[in-house]
C-alpha positions in Angstrom: -12.1 -19.3 2.4 -14.7 -17.9 4.7 -12.0 -17.2 7.3 -9.9 -15.4 4.7 -12.9 -13.1 3.9 -13.5 -12.5 7.6 -9.9 -11.7 8.3 -9.9 -8.9 5.7 -13.5 -7.8 6.4 -12.5 -5.1 8.8 -10.5 -3.2 6.1 -13.0 -3.3 3.3 -16.8 -3.4 2.6 -16.2 -6.4 0.3 -19.1 -5.6 -2.0 -18.9 -8.1 -4.9 -20.3 -5.6 -7.3 -17.2 -3.4 -6.7 -14.7 -6.2 -6.5 -12.5 -8.0 -9.0 -13.2 -11.7 -9.6 -11.0 -14.7 -10.1 -13.4 -17.1 -11.8 -16.4 -17.2 -9.5 -14.5 -16.0 -6.5 -14.2 -12.3 -5.7 -11.1 -10.7 -4.2 -10.8 -10.3 -0.4 -11.0 -6.5 -0.8 -12.7 -4.3 -3.4 -11.1 -3.1 -6.6 -10.1 0.3 -5.2 -8.5 -1.3 -2.1 -6.8 -3.9 -4.3 -5.2 -1.0 -6.2 -4.2 0.9 -3.0 -2.6 -2.0 -1.1 -1.0 -3.5 -4.2 0.3 -0.1 -5.2 1.8 0.4 -1.7 3.7 -2.9 -1.9 4.9 -2.6 -5.5 5.8 1.1 -4.9 8.0 0.1 -2.0 9.6 -2.7 -4.0 10.3 -0.2 -6.9 11.9 2.3 -4.5 14.1 -0.4 -2.8 15.3 -1.7 -6.2 16.0 1.9 -7.5 18.0 2.9 -4.5 19.5 -0.1 -2.7 20.8 -1.5 -6.0 22.9 1.7 -6.2 23.7 1.7 -2.4 21.7 4.9 -1.9 19.3 5.9 0.7 16.7 8.6 -0.2 16.5 10.3 3.2 16.3 13.9 1.9 12.7 15.2 1.3 11.8 15.5 -2.4 11.6 18.9 -4.0 8.4 20.9 -4.0 7.9 20.0 -7.7 8.1 16.3 -7.0 5.8 16.6 -4.0 3.2 18.3 -6.3 3.6 15.5 -8.9 3.0 12.9 -6.2 0.1 14.9 -4.9 -1.5 14.9 -8.3 -1.6 11.1 -8.1 -4.1 11.4 -5.2 -6.6 13.6 -7.1 -8.1 10.9 -9.4 -9.1 8.7 -6.4 -10.6 11.6 -4.6 -12.6 12.7 -7.6 -13.7 9.1 -8.4 -14.8 8.4 -4.9 -16.4 11.8 -4.3 -18.3 12.0 -7.6 -19.4 8.4 -7.3 -20.8 8.9 -3.8 -23.0 11.8 -4.9 -24.0 9.9 -8.1 -22.5 12.5 -10.5 -20.1 10.0 -11.9 -20.5 6.3 -12.7 -17.2 4.6 -11.9 -16.1 1.1 -12.8 -13.9 -1.5 -11.2 -11.2 -0.9 -13.8 -11.2 2.8 -12.9 -11.3 2.1 -9.2 -8.3 -0.2 -9.5 -6.2 2.3 -11.5 -6.9 5.3 -9.2 -6.2 3.1 -6.2 -2.8 2.0 -7.7 -1.7 5.6 -8.2 -2.7 6.5 -4.7 -1.0 3.4 -3.3 2.2 4.4 -5.1 2.0 7.8 -3.6 1.6 6.4 -0.1 4.5 4.0 -0.7 6.8 7.0 -1.5 6.3 8.6 1.9 6.4 5.3 3.8 9.7 4.5 2.1 11.1 7.9 3.0 10.5 7.2 6.7 11.8 3.7 6.3 15.1 4.8 4.8 15.5 7.5 7.4 15.2 4.9 10.1 17.2 2.2 8.2 20.3 4.4 8.0 20.6 4.6 11.7 21.5 1.0 11.8 25.3 0.3 11.6 25.0 -2.0 8.7 23.3 0.6 6.5 25.0 3.8 7.8 27.4 3.8 4.9 24.6 4.2 2.3 24.9 7.4 0.4 22.1 9.8 1.5 20.4 11.4 -1.5 17.3 13.5 -2.2 14.2 11.4 -2.9 13.3 11.4 -6.6 16.1 13.8 -7.4 16.7 12.2 -10.8 13.9 12.7 -13.4 13.9 9.1 -14.5 13.0 7.9 -11.0 9.9 10.0 -11.1 9.1 8.8 -14.7 9.3 5.2 -13.6 7.0 5.9 -10.7 4.4 7.4 -13.1 4.6 4.5 -15.7 4.7 1.4 -13.5 1.2 1.8 -12.0 -0.3 1.9 -15.5 1.6 -1.3 -16.5 0.7 -3.0 -13.2 -3.0 -2.1 -13.9 -2.8 -4.0 -17.3 -1.1 -7.0 -15.7 -3.7 -7.3 -12.9 -6.6 -7.2 -15.4 -4.9 -9.8 -17.6 -3.7 -12.1 -14.7 -6.4 -11.7 -12.2 -6.1 -15.3 -11.1 -2.5 -14.6 -9.9 -3.3 -11.2 -8.3 -6.1 -12.7 -6.2 -3.4 -14.1 -4.0 -1.0 -11.2 -4.5 -3.6 -8.6 -3.5 -4.4 -10.5 -0.3 -0.7 -10.7 0.6 -0.2 -7.0 -0.3 -2.9 -6.0 2.2 -1.2 -7.8 5.0 2.3 -6.5 4.0 1.0 -2.9 3.9 -0.3 -3.2 7.4 2.9 -5.0 8.5 5.2 -2.4 6.9 3.4 0.5 8.7 3.8 -1.3 12.0 7.4 -2.2 11.3 8.3 1.5 10.7 6.6 2.5 13.9 8.2 -0.2 16.0 11.7 0.1 14.6 11.5 3.9 15.2 11.0 3.3 18.9 13.9 1.0 19.3 17.0 2.7 20.7 19.5 0.0 20.2 20.2 -0.1 16.4 21.4 -3.7 15.9 20.4 -6.5 13.5 18.9 -8.5 16.4 16.6 -5.7 17.4 15.6 -5.1 13.7 14.6 -8.8 13.5 12.7 -8.4 16.7 10.8 -5.4 15.3 10.1 -7.4 12.1 8.5 -10.3 14.1 6.6 -8.0 16.4 5.2 -6.1 13.4 3.9 -9.4 11.9 2.1 -10.4 15.2 0.7 -6.8 15.5 -0.6 -6.7 12.0 -2.3 -10.1 12.4 -3.8 -9.0 15.8 -5.0 -5.7 14.4 -6.7 -7.2 11.4 -8.4 -9.9 13.5 -9.5 -7.3 16.0 -11.0 -4.9 13.4 -12.7 -7.8 11.7 -14.2 -8.9 15.0 -15.5 -5.4 15.7 -17.1 -5.2 12.3 -18.7 -8.6 12.8 -20.1 -7.5 16.2 -21.4 -4.1 14.9 -22.6 -5.1 11.5 -26.2 -5.7 12.5 -26.4 -2.1 13.8 -24.3 -0.2 11.3 -24.7 0.6 7.6 -21.4 0.2 5.7 -21.1 2.5 2.7 -19.6 1.2 -0.5 -18.2 4.1 -2.6 
């Protein structure tokens, strides 16, 4: 368990007072980060289900109205973090989790847009119908509702999400690496896609271990803030 906390320590302050608990064990990242990383993963899953199930690829940038709606998702976390840091607002782990979830879903939307754009360059997925992202009103509605439902589930099933949140952190880092690596590959074949997938896993592990080591080395000299 100590290794698990160390492995994730470079990404979060891990202050128990600002972290969800599973029994007497606190999560590997704080409540806000739990929301962000879990939101990213579940947001990506939601988008994949919505579009791939209908053989569509949202590669066209969403309308200005939709971008504004997505942007509004980021305001609560900014206000919660900012006002808490100057002690104007007293936040709670439940609020940190919820604002993190909405922000994570917002991030997942733009990550998925890049992912689909790259995915459609591969021969196997080139026949997917290219559509505007969130063109249908119900897709935006789902994206607004799911974070709230997920928030309730996490609070009720915190023993399950102790593990899911840890996995979500790693998947989020891996997915970002995967998009970057696959974008650099010129040969668009399944073999190279699998190579990018494996490389991204190794890169994510190395990055998290490296950042954790840096924090461990510098922790005696630096003050880590916990907003």
